[in-house]
VOPAGU-2260 file (C-alpha; in pm, 1 decimal, decimal comma):
REM VOPAGU-2260
SITE   aa  ch    i         X         Y         Z
SITE  MET   A    0    -269,5    -978,0   -3280,5
SITE  ALA   A    1    -608,7    -986,8   -3405,2
SITE  ARG   A    2    -739,9    -785,1   -3702,4
SITE  TYR   A    3   -1038,1    -762,1   -3789,3
SITE  ASP   A    4   -1245,9    -640,2   -4167,5
SITE  ILE   A    5   -1488,0    -347,9   -4093,2
SITE  SER   A    6   -1720,6    -199,4   -4340,3
SITE  LEU   A    7   -1814,9     141,3   -4287,9
SITE  ILE   A    8   -2156,5     246,1   -4443,9
SITE  THR   A    9   -2106,4     642,7   -4421,2
SITE  GLY   A   10   -2493,0     760,6   -4495,5
SITE  ASP   A   11   -2642,2    1114,0   -4576,1
SITE  GLY   A   12   -2704,7    1380,7   -4379,1
SITE  ILE   A   13   -2507,2    1394,1   -4050,4
SITE  GLY   A   14   -2381,1    1055,9   -4156,9
SITE  PRO   A   15   -2030,3    1118,3   -4268,6
SITE  GLU   A   16   -1973,8    1320,7   -3940,6
SITE  LEU   A   17   -1993,3    1038,1   -3749,3
SITE  ALA   A   18   -1895,3     771,4   -3951,0
SITE  ALA   A   19   -1543,0    1016,8   -3891,4
SITE  ALA   A   20   -1526,7    1039,2   -3541,6
SITE  ALA   A   21   -1633,8     654,0   -3574,6
SITE  LYS   A   22   -1300,5     569,8   -3739,7
SITE  LYS   A   23   -1091,0     807,7   -3516,2
SITE  ILE   A   24   -1219,0     563,4   -3256,7
SITE  LEU   A   25   -1122,9     286,3   -3413,5
SITE  GLU   A   26    -803,2     354,9   -3556,2
SITE  THR   A   27    -706,1     490,8   -3189,4
SITE  ILE   A   28    -815,3     127,1   -3112,0
SITE  SER   A   29    -551,7       3,9   -3367,3
SITE  ASP   A   30    -274,3     240,2   -3298,1
SITE  ARG   A   31    -281,4     186,0   -2897,1
SITE  SER   A   32    -361,9    -184,7   -2908,6
SITE  SER   A   33    -321,7    -515,4   -3004,7
SITE  THR   A   34    -631,5    -501,9   -3191,6
SITE  LYS   A   35    -641,1    -409,4   -3492,3
SITE  PHE   A   36    -921,9    -297,3   -3781,6
SITE  SER   A   37    -899,8    -237,6   -4172,0
SITE  ILE   A   38   -1189,2       1,7   -4226,5
SITE  ARG   A   39   -1368,6      15,4   -4566,7
SITE  GLU   A   40   -1613,4     272,1   -4649,2
SITE  VAL   A   41   -1883,2     227,7   -4897,4
SITE  GLU   A   42   -2202,6     415,6   -5004,3
SITE  ALA   A   43   -2543,9     385,2   -4935,9
SITE  GLY   A   44   -2823,0     567,9   -4903,0
SITE  ASP   A   45   -2982,9     890,2   -5083,2
SITE  ALA   A   46   -2675,6     975,7   -5192,5
SITE  ALA   A   47   -2554,8     656,8   -5341,3
SITE  LEU   A   48   -2949,8     614,6   -5493,2
SITE  LYS   A   49   -2890,6     946,0   -5710,9
SITE  LYS   A   50   -2520,8     859,7   -5751,6
SITE  HIS   A   51   -2561,4     490,8   -5811,5
SITE  GLY   A   52   -2931,2     495,3   -5931,0
SITE  LYS   A   53   -3007,9     226,4   -5606,6
SITE  ALA   A   54   -2970,3     314,8   -5257,6
SITE  LEU   A   55   -2760,2      -7,4   -5149,5
SITE  PRO   A   56   -2550,6     -29,0   -5471,7
SITE  ASP   A   57   -2383,7    -341,3   -5561,6
SITE  SER   A   58   -2048,6    -249,0   -5486,6
SITE  THR   A   59   -2111,1    -168,5   -5101,0
SITE  VAL   A   60   -2296,0    -532,4   -5073,8
SITE  ASP   A   61   -1985,4    -691,1   -5194,9
SITE  VAL   A   62   -1782,9    -532,2   -4943,7
SITE  VAL   A   63   -2024,1    -606,9   -4663,7
SITE  LYS   A   64   -2056,6    -922,6   -4739,1
SITE  LYS   A   65   -1662,5    -982,5   -4719,3
SITE  SER   A   66   -1645,4    -769,1   -4423,0
SITE  GLN   A   67   -1646,9    -959,3   -4019,1
SITE  ALA   A   68   -1911,8    -615,3   -3942,3
SITE  CYS   A   69   -2067,2    -386,1   -4019,4
SITE  LEU   A   70   -2070,5     -22,7   -3877,9
SITE  LYS   A   71   -2358,8     207,7   -4026,8
SITE  ALA   A   72   -2367,3     558,7   -4006,5
SITE  PRO   A   73   -2719,9     693,4   -4070,3
SITE  VAL   A   74   -2906,2     749,4   -4390,5
SITE  GLY   A   75   -3182,3     934,2   -4525,2
SITE  GLU   A   76   -3498,9     879,7   -4679,7
SITE  SER   A   77   -3416,6     558,5   -4837,6
SITE  ALA   A   78   -3379,1     398,4   -4552,0
SITE  ALA   A   79   -3582,5     104,4   -4564,2
SITE  ASP   A   80   -3421,0      42,2   -4895,6
SITE  VAL   A   81   -3083,1      21,9   -4697,4
SITE  ILE   A   82   -3098,1    -160,4   -4305,8
SITE  ILE   A   83   -3464,6    -337,6   -4409,9
SITE  VAL   A   84   -3280,4    -527,9   -4683,7
SITE  LEU   A   85   -2938,2    -580,8   -4485,1
SITE  ARG   A   86   -3145,1    -735,0   -4218,3
SITE  ARG   A   87   -3339,7    -991,6   -4493,1
SITE  MET   A   88   -2984,4   -1051,6   -4655,6
SITE  PHE   A   89   -2802,2   -1185,2   -4376,1
SITE  ASP   A   90   -3110,5   -1292,2   -4181,7
SITE  LEU   A   91   -3013,8   -1014,4   -3889,4
SITE  TYR   A   92   -3302,0   -1198,7   -3658,6
SITE  ALA   A   93   -3202,4    -956,3   -3331,4
SITE  ASN   A   94   -3256,8    -618,8   -3300,9
SITE  VAL   A   95   -3100,8    -489,7   -2972,9
SITE  ARG   A   96   -3116,8    -138,8   -2834,6
SITE  PRO   A   97   -2959,5     -53,0   -2464,6
SITE  ALA   A   98   -3129,9     243,6   -2333,4
SITE  ARG   A   99   -2887,4     373,7   -1998,2
SITE  SER   A  100   -2863,7     711,6   -1833,3
SITE  TYR   A  101   -2589,9     885,5   -1840,3
SITE  PRO   A  102   -2423,6    1152,4   -1674,9
SITE  ASN   A  103   -2545,7    1552,5   -1762,7
SITE  ILE   A  104   -2827,5    1365,2   -2012,2
SITE  PRO   A  105   -3157,4    1474,2   -1907,3
SITE  ALA   A  106   -3338,1    1185,8   -1823,6
SITE  LEU   A  107   -3699,0    1057,4   -1634,7
SITE  SER   A  108   -3465,2     853,6   -1419,3
SITE  ARG   A  109   -3112,6     844,9   -1337,8
SITE  ASN   A  110   -3077,9     460,8   -1297,0
SITE  VAL   A  111   -3199,1     336,1   -1652,3
SITE  ASP   A  112   -3048,9      18,2   -1748,7
SITE  LEU   A  113   -3229,7    -181,4   -2032,9
SITE  VAL   A  114   -3194,4    -338,7   -2317,7
SITE  THR   A  115   -3515,9    -356,0   -2559,6
SITE  VAL   A  116   -3460,2    -716,9   -2776,4
SITE  ARG   A  117   -3667,3    -697,8   -3084,6
SITE  GLU   A  118   -3726,6    -949,3   -3352,2
SITE  ASN   A  119   -3611,3    -832,5   -3621,6
SITE  THR   A  120   -3726,2   -1048,7   -3963,2
SITE  GLU   A  121   -4148,4   -1031,6   -3888,6
SITE  ASP   A  122   -4393,2    -855,4   -3832,9
SITE  VAL   A  123   -4610,2    -581,7   -4034,6
SITE  TYR   A  124   -4250,9    -464,3   -4113,9
SITE  LEU   A  125   -4214,6    -741,6   -4423,9
SITE  GLY   A  126   -4404,6    -477,0   -4627,7
SITE  TRP   A  127   -4701,6    -732,8   -4699,5
SITE  GLU   A  128   -5007,2    -473,8   -4806,2
SITE  PHE   A  129   -5254,8    -537,3   -5076,9
SITE  ASN   A  130   -5517,0    -214,9   -5186,4
SITE  THR   A  131   -5829,0    -503,0   -5184,9
SITE  ASP   A  132   -6026,7    -122,7   -5373,6
SITE  GLU   A  133   -5921,8     158,0   -5429,4
SITE  ASP   A  134   -6037,0     279,0   -5042,6
SITE  THR   A  135   -5926,4      -5,3   -4866,5
SITE  VAL   A  136   -5599,1    -145,1   -4757,5
SITE  VAL   A  137   -5521,1    -494,4   -4611,0
SITE  ALA   A  138   -5173,7    -548,9   -4428,2
SITE  LEU   A  139   -5019,9    -921,7   -4348,4
SITE  ARG   A  140   -4858,9    -956,7   -4017,4
SITE  VAL   A  141   -4660,7   -1253,6   -3893,5
SITE  THR   A  142   -4565,1   -1420,2   -3684,7
SITE  SER   A  143   -4390,7   -1791,5   -3651,8
SITE  ARG   A  144   -4250,3   -2048,4   -3430,9
SITE  LYS   A  145   -3932,4   -2006,5   -3510,6
SITE  ALA   A  146   -3890,1   -1662,2   -3490,8
SITE  SER   A  147   -4036,0   -1637,5   -3205,7
SITE  GLN   A  148   -3835,2   -1924,4   -3015,9
SITE  ARG   A  149   -3480,2   -1762,6   -3143,4
SITE  ILE   A  150   -3577,2   -1407,4   -3035,3
SITE  ALA   A  151   -3704,3   -1497,1   -2700,3
SITE  GLU   A  152   -3350,6   -1706,6   -2640,3
SITE  TYR   A  153   -3189,5   -1447,2   -2730,3
SITE  ALA   A  154   -3316,3   -1216,0   -2467,3
SITE  PHE   A  155   -3312,9   -1509,3   -2198,1
SITE  LYS   A  156   -2930,9   -1534,6   -2320,0
SITE  THR   A  157   -2894,8   -1177,7   -2276,9
SITE  ALA   A  158   -3026,5   -1093,8   -1936,4
SITE  GLU   A  159   -2822,0   -1390,8   -1832,7
SITE  ALA   A  160   -2505,5   -1215,8   -1956,8
SITE  ARG   A  161   -2604,4    -857,1   -1805,1
SITE  ASN   A  162   -2488,7    -737,3   -1488,3
SITE  GLY   A  163   -2855,7    -640,2   -1431,7
SITE  LYS   A  164   -3161,7    -720,4   -1233,9
SITE  ARG   A  165   -3187,9   -1082,1   -1416,3
SITE  LYS   A  166   -3551,8   -1036,2   -1510,1
SITE  VAL   A  167   -3683,5   -1056,2   -1869,1
SITE  VAL   A  168   -4018,8    -885,6   -2001,8
SITE  ALA   A  169   -4206,5   -1003,8   -2300,6
SITE  VAL   A  170   -4406,9    -766,2   -2414,8
SITE  HIS   A  171   -4752,6    -820,7   -2658,5
SITE  LYS   A  172   -5109,4    -729,4   -2699,9
SITE  SER   A  173   -5250,9   -1156,2   -2727,7
SITE  ASN   A  174   -5579,1   -1035,6   -2560,7
SITE  VAL   A  175   -5662,5    -903,8   -2916,0
SITE  MET   A  176   -5430,9   -1048,8   -3144,0
SITE  ARG   A  177   -5494,9   -1378,8   -3024,9
SITE  LYS   A  178   -5322,9   -1612,2   -3261,7
SITE  GLY   A  179   -5038,8   -1446,4   -3358,1
SITE  ASP   A  180   -4901,5   -1236,6   -3085,9
SITE  GLY   A  181   -5071,5   -1597,8   -2839,9
SITE  LEU   A  182   -4793,8   -1783,6   -2992,5
SITE  PHE   A  183   -4559,6   -1535,7   -2939,0
SITE  ALA   A  184   -4602,4   -1470,4   -2569,9
SITE  SER   A  185   -4676,8   -1893,1   -2548,1
SITE  VAL   A  186   -4307,5   -1925,0   -2668,5
SITE  CYS   A  187   -4194,9   -1673,1   -2486,7
SITE  LYS   A  188   -4332,8   -1849,7   -2179,3
SITE  GLU   A  189   -4188,3   -2212,4   -2336,8
SITE  VAL   A  190   -3824,0   -2070,7   -2349,9
SITE  ALA   A  191   -3872,1   -1920,4   -1986,3
SITE  LYS   A  192   -3920,7   -2274,4   -1808,9
SITE  ARG   A  193   -3529,6   -2322,1   -1964,1
SITE  HIS   A  194   -3397,2   -2023,9   -1808,5
SITE  PRO   A  195   -3498,9   -2079,0   -1433,4
SITE  LYS   A  196   -3281,8   -1836,6   -1339,9
SITE  ILE   A  197   -3443,0   -1528,0   -1472,3
SITE  GLN   A  198   -3751,9   -1359,5   -1353,6
SITE  TYR   A  199   -4043,8   -1408,4   -1633,8
SITE  SER   A  200   -4297,2   -1150,2   -1693,4
SITE  GLU   A  201   -4584,9   -1053,8   -1935,8
SITE  LEU   A  202   -4701,8    -676,5   -2006,7
SITE  TYR   A  203   -4938,8    -576,6   -2270,9
SITE  VAL   A  204   -4805,6    -305,9   -2513,7
SITE  ASP   A  205   -5012,5     -41,5   -2409,3
SITE  ALA   A  206   -4931,5     -40,0   -2039,9
SITE  ALA   A  207   -4572,0    -158,4   -2099,6
SITE  SER   A  208   -4568,4     190,9   -2283,5
SITE  MET   A  209   -4678,3     357,7   -2006,2
SITE  ASN   A  210   -4457,7     138,1   -1755,0
SITE  LEU   A  211   -4117,5     287,1   -1950,4
SITE  ILE   A  212   -4231,4     608,3   -1855,1
SITE  ARG   A  213   -4358,7     542,2   -1473,6
SITE  ASN   A  214   -4112,7     336,1   -1364,0
SITE  PRO   A  215   -3830,5     279,8   -1628,1
SITE  GLU   A  216   -3605,3     170,3   -1394,7
SITE  GLU   A  217   -3751,9    -135,5   -1300,3
SITE  PHE   A  218   -3647,7    -273,2   -1671,1
SITE  ASP   A  219   -3381,2    -539,2   -1740,0
SITE  VAL   A  220   -3443,5    -684,7   -2057,4
SITE  ILE   A  221   -3755,2    -618,5   -2297,8
SITE  VAL   A  222   -3855,7    -908,7   -2527,3
SITE  THR   A  223   -4069,3    -787,7   -2815,8
SITE  THR   A  224   -4223,9    -839,0   -3181,4
SITE  ASN   A  225   -4056,5    -620,2   -3458,8
SITE  LEU   A  226   -4348,8    -328,2   -3452,6
SITE  PHE   A  227   -4401,7    -304,3   -3107,7
SITE  GLY   A  228   -4019,2    -324,5   -3055,4
SITE  ASP   A  229   -3963,4     -42,9   -3323,9
SITE  ILE   A  230   -4200,7     211,4   -3087,4
SITE  LEU   A  231   -4051,3     124,9   -2736,4
SITE  SER   A  232   -3718,0     141,9   -2788,9
SITE  ASP   A  233   -3766,3     509,6   -2939,8
SITE  GLU   A  234   -3953,2     563,0   -2646,8
SITE  ALA   A  235   -3668,6     423,9   -2368,9
SITE  ALA   A  236   -3409,3     597,3   -2551,7
SITE  GLN   A  237   -3701,5     935,2   -2526,5
SITE  VAL   A  238   -3702,0     829,5   -2129,7
SITE  VAL   A  239   -3309,8     840,2   -2160,2
SITE  GLY   A  240   -3214,8    1162,7   -2320,7
SITE  GLY   A  241   -3294,0    1114,1   -2656,2
SITE  LEU   A  242   -3172,2     935,8   -2942,7
SITE  GLY   A  243   -2833,9    1042,7   -2963,0
SITE  MET   A  244   -2754,4     836,1   -2704,6
SITE  GLY   A  245   -2916,7     553,4   -2902,1
SITE  PRO   A  246   -2706,4     284,5   -3014,3
SITE  ALA   A  247   -2823,0      -8,7   -3164,7
SITE  ALA   A  248   -2726,3    -389,5   -3348,1
SITE  ASN   A  249   -2887,0    -598,2   -3592,8
SITE  ILE   A  250   -2788,3    -953,5   -3518,7
SITE  GLY   A  251   -2810,3   -1271,8   -3714,7
SITE  GLU   A  252   -2595,8   -1585,7   -3644,0
SITE  GLY   A  253   -2248,6   -1466,5   -3833,0
SITE  PHE   A  254   -2239,9   -1159,9   -3891,1
SITE  ALA   A  255   -2362,5    -824,5   -3725,0
SITE  LEU   A  256   -2452,7    -463,4   -3816,6
SITE  PHE   A  257   -2412,2    -161,9   -3567,3
SITE  GLU   A  258   -2606,2     177,7   -3580,9
SITE  PRO   A  259   -2712,3     452,8   -3461,6
SITE  VAL   A  260   -3117,3     465,6   -3380,6
SITE  HIS   A  261   -3138,9     798,0   -3536,3
SITE  GLY   A  262   -3169,6     930,5   -3863,4
SITE  ALA   A  263   -3007,2    1148,5   -4061,8
SITE  ALA   A  264   -3107,2    1533,0   -3928,7
SITE  PHE   A  265   -3016,8    1722,2   -4246,0
SITE  ASP   A  266   -3090,2    2027,9   -4024,2
SITE  ILE   A  267   -2766,8    2025,1   -3831,5
SITE  ALA   A  268   -2605,2    1808,5   -4151,7
SITE  GLY   A  269   -2239,8    1997,4   -4187,2
SITE  LYS   A  270   -2209,6    2185,0   -3928,6
SITE  ASN   A  271   -2006,9    1982,3   -3730,0
SITE  ALA   A  272   -2206,7    1966,5   -3408,4
SITE  ALA   A  273   -2395,8    1645,4   -3386,0
SITE  ASN   A  274   -2359,8    1405,9   -3101,3
SITE  PRO   A  275   -2153,7    1094,0   -3193,9
SITE  SER   A  276   -2223,2     906,7   -2905,7
SITE  SER   A  277   -2476,7     691,8   -3070,0
SITE  ILE   A  278   -2243,3     566,1   -3333,7
SITE  LEU   A  279   -1980,8     478,0   -3107,7
SITE  LEU   A  280   -2132,6     326,4   -2826,2
SITE  SER   A  281   -2234,5     133,2   -3146,0
SITE  ALA   A  282   -1901,6      42,1   -3207,3
SITE  LYS   A  283   -1868,0    -106,8   -2894,0
SITE  MET   A  284   -2153,6    -287,7   -2929,1
SITE  MET   A  285   -1970,9    -405,8   -3269,5
SITE  ALA   A  286   -1659,2    -464,7   -3039,2
SITE  GLU   A  287   -1865,0    -686,5   -2772,0
SITE  TRP   A  288   -2030,4    -874,3   -3037,8
SITE  LEU   A  289   -1680,8    -971,8   -3209,6
SITE  ALA   A  290   -1515,3   -1058,9   -2885,2
SITE  ASP   A  291   -1820,0   -1337,5   -2810,8
SITE  LYS   A  292   -1830,3   -1431,5   -3215,7
SITE  HIS   A  293   -1406,3   -1477,4   -3192,4
SITE  ARG   A  294   -1326,1   -1547,9   -2808,6
SITE  ASP   A  295   -1172,8   -1236,3   -2813,4
SITE  GLN   A  296   -1139,0   -1051,9   -2443,2
SITE  LYS   A  297    -892,3    -815,1   -2543,3
SITE  ILE   A  298   -1164,6    -645,7   -2827,1
SITE  ALA   A  299   -1424,8    -687,4   -2568,3
SITE  GLU   A  300   -1169,6    -432,4   -2340,5
SITE  GLU   A  301   -1171,0    -202,4   -2620,6
SITE  GLY   A  302   -1486,1    -141,9   -2679,5
SITE  ARG   A  303   -1515,3     -93,4   -2259,6
SITE  ARG   A  304   -1283,9     201,0   -2303,3
SITE  ILE   A  305   -1504,1     380,0   -2571,8
SITE  GLU   A  306   -1794,6     360,5   -2323,3
SITE  ASP   A  307   -1616,3     465,2   -2046,8
SITE  ALA   A  308   -1437,5     725,4   -2191,0
SITE  ILE   A  309   -1802,2     856,1   -2297,6
SITE  ILE   A  310   -1932,9     872,7   -1919,7
SITE  LYS   A  311   -1558,7    1046,9   -1837,4
SITE  LEU   A  312   -1654,9    1331,2   -2039,7
SITE  LEU   A  313   -2017,0    1355,3   -2009,1
SITE  ALA   A  314   -1976,3    1340,8   -1581,7
SITE  LYS   A  315   -1749,8    1666,9   -1664,7
SITE  ASN   A  316   -2029,3    1817,4   -1882,6
SITE  GLN   A  317   -1839,5    1848,8   -2210,7
SITE  LYS   A  318   -2101,2    1750,7   -2452,3
SITE  THR   A  319   -2161,8    1839,3   -2814,4
SITE  LYS   A  320   -2349,7    2195,3   -2929,5
SITE  ASP   A  321   -2681,5    2003,6   -3027,7
SITE  ILE   A  322   -2736,2    1865,5   -2692,6
SITE  GLY   A  323   -2656,1    2177,0   -2537,2
SITE  GLY   A  324   -2254,5    2195,1   -2526,8
SITE  ALA   A  325   -1957,1    2350,4   -2673,5
SITE  LEU   A  326   -1752,8    2090,4   -2873,5
SITE  THR   A  327   -1776,4    2010,9   -3233,6
SITE  THR   A  328   -1835,8    1657,2   -3315,3
SITE  THR   A  329   -1452,9    1637,2   -3406,5
SITE  GLN   A  330   -1353,6    1734,1   -3102,7
SITE  PHE   A  331   -1577,8    1539,1   -2901,5
SITE  ALA   A  332   -1410,9    1255,5   -3056,2
SITE  ASP   A  333   -1118,5    1336,6   -3047,4
SITE  LEU   A  334   -1195,3    1405,5   -2642,3
SITE  VAL   A  335   -1314,3    1016,2   -2648,8
SITE  ALA   A  336    -979,6     873,5   -2805,7
SITE  LYS   A  337    -809,4    1118,2   -2601,4
SITE  SER   A  338    -947,3     932,7   -2252,2
SITE  MET   A  339    -917,8     597,4   -2391,9
SITE  TYR   A  340    -599,0     528,5   -2265,5
């Protein structure tokens, strides 16, 4: 029997409703299998800022540090003070965002199954911006060999592990940003030589954004820099029907955080109408990461049960109200739990 300590950030807006759905699924796994979860709910985001004076309270950080993985619901306007801080704190260098076509979810193609692997620690997201005068701001964009190499290695290993097309495309803009993106592109080429069984190619970011619309089914693994990855992964999510089906992982050497791609959706908060698939699929990614880290195939099987149950429901057109169905968030989570076993 394996037991895992999970920190659960409940977030803002629809966050608490999604967190409750995820907790329901994890508790179902604990009740019905040999995989056990100890879940500690913690605060972060706008409500935490108002209550504690900090979007990421010290007490939350303490719990996250003691956990083996963190599952995070969306937070509000203070998101940068939560997720970016946690990424830096734990050196979560790989942002991994799958995009897949699901039954009865409107998509540009029914055959999309791709992953964006985004460098998560550098680029303009460091926030190094300076006023040269009152009318001009300079932003520094950082690209290092170390960060480029480890994200490229992660992308190729992802392609090797997937039952996909065994392709990696590096996306950059080295024809304009010759130094920074030139370094990123050259490192990706070097790494590609160590993985000869994976088909390697490159695209400029503008061409990649066009091809995601034109031929999304041709992509397997996209590896790119921080800003480009943020934009392209959201585009990929929309290609397969929207952010509500979009999970994400922030992965480091010894710790990982999992979260929905979308925001707190304050307009439907408290209505029990939000699609929880994004956080449930994030929990599935968490199970896969724990399985790999602890060599525990049983928890990997539990993760697959989550996605299989969601697919079964969508195939029957059983969906939540926000995506054209009749189910509440709670009802959908209950049906996922019931369908898992």
